[in-house]
C-alpha positions in Angstrom: 0.0 0.0 0.0 1.4 3.4 -1.0 -0.1 6.4 0.8 1.0 9.4 -1.2 4.6 8.2 -1.6 5.0 6.5 1.8 4.7 2.8 2.6 5.2 0.9 5.8 6.4 -2.7 6.6 3.1 -3.4 8.4 -0.4 -2.0 8.5 -1.5 -4.2 11.4 -2.1 -1.1 13.6 -3.9 2.2 13.5 -1.3 3.7 11.2 -3.2 6.7 9.7 -2.6 9.3 12.4 1.2 8.4 12.6 1.4 8.5 8.8 -0.1 11.9 8.6 2.2 13.4 11.3 5.3 11.7 9.8 4.5 13.0 6.3 3.8 16.6 7.6 7.0 16.7 9.6 9.3 15.5 6.8 7.6 17.8 4.2 8.3 20.8 6.5 12.0 20.0 6.3 12.4 19.7 2.6 14.5 22.5 1.2 15.7 21.9 -2.4 18.4 24.3 -3.6 16.8 27.4 -5.0 18.8 27.1 -8.3 17.0 23.9 -9.1 13.6 25.6 -9.0 14.8 28.5 -11.1 16.4 26.2 -13.6 13.5 23.8 -13.8 15.4 20.8 -12.6 13.3 18.0 -11.0 13.4 14.3 -10.3 12.4 11.8 -7.7 14.1 9.4 -5.3 13.2 6.6 -2.9 14.6 6.4 0.6 14.1 3.7 3.2 14.5 4.2 6.9 13.4 2.7 10.2 11.9 4.1 13.3 12.5 2.3 16.6 9.9 1.8 19.2 11.2 4.9 21.1 11.2 7.1 17.9 14.9 6.9 17.0 15.9 7.0 13.3 17.9 4.2 11.8 19.2 5.0 8.3 18.2 6.4 5.8 19.2 4.2 2.9 18.9 5.4 -0.7 17.1 2.9 -2.9 17.2 4.8 -6.2 16.6 8.0 -8.0 15.6 9.5 -11.3 16.6 13.0 -12.4 19.1 15.2 -10.5 21.1 13.2 -8.0 21.7 16.3 -5.8 18.0 16.1 -4.8 18.7 12.8 -3.1 20.7 14.7 -0.5 17.8 17.1 0.0 15.5 14.1 0.7 18.0 12.4 3.0 18.5 15.6 5.0 14.8 16.1 5.4 14.4 12.7 7.0 17.5 13.1 9.2 16.5 16.6 10.6 12.9 15.4 11.2 14.1 12.8 13.7 13.6 11.9 16.4 10.1 10.8 15.6 7.2 9.9 17.9 7.4 6.6 19.9 5.4 3.8 18.3 2.2 2.8 20.0 2.4 0.2 22.7 0.5 -2.3 20.6 2.7 -1.8 17.5 3.3 -5.4 16.2 7.0 -5.2 15.2 10.3 -4.1 16.7 10.5 -1.2 14.4 8.6 0.7 11.7 10.2 0.4 8.3 9.3 3.4 6.0 9.8 3.5 2.3 9.3 7.0 1.0 9.3 8.4 -2.6 10.1 12.1 -2.8 8.9 13.9 -6.0 10.4 17.2 -7.1 8.3 18.7 -9.8 8.9 22.1 -11.2 5.7 24.0 -12.1 6.1 26.7 -14.7 4.7 30.0 -13.8 2.1 31.6 -16.1 
């Protein structure tokens, strides 16, 4: 299941509230280089990371990218500065939450 670019290793829990908070926090920390926007450079990349029961970050690991490779570092930094995350619920069924996230960088032309 891919929820707007983010997928988890398990959905056997009430994941929706955590997913929404996680997505918002990471999005607030994405700062692509201004030159990329002005030059119309885009791309996408996939990063996997783990969140421990107490909210600590393990990773991230780059799984792939298309387009400008420099945007991979933008995505990686957004994940890293967003940590630590919230502790996982007591009834979480695994030792960690594995997150696979696709970051899209799309340049919109101004009219």
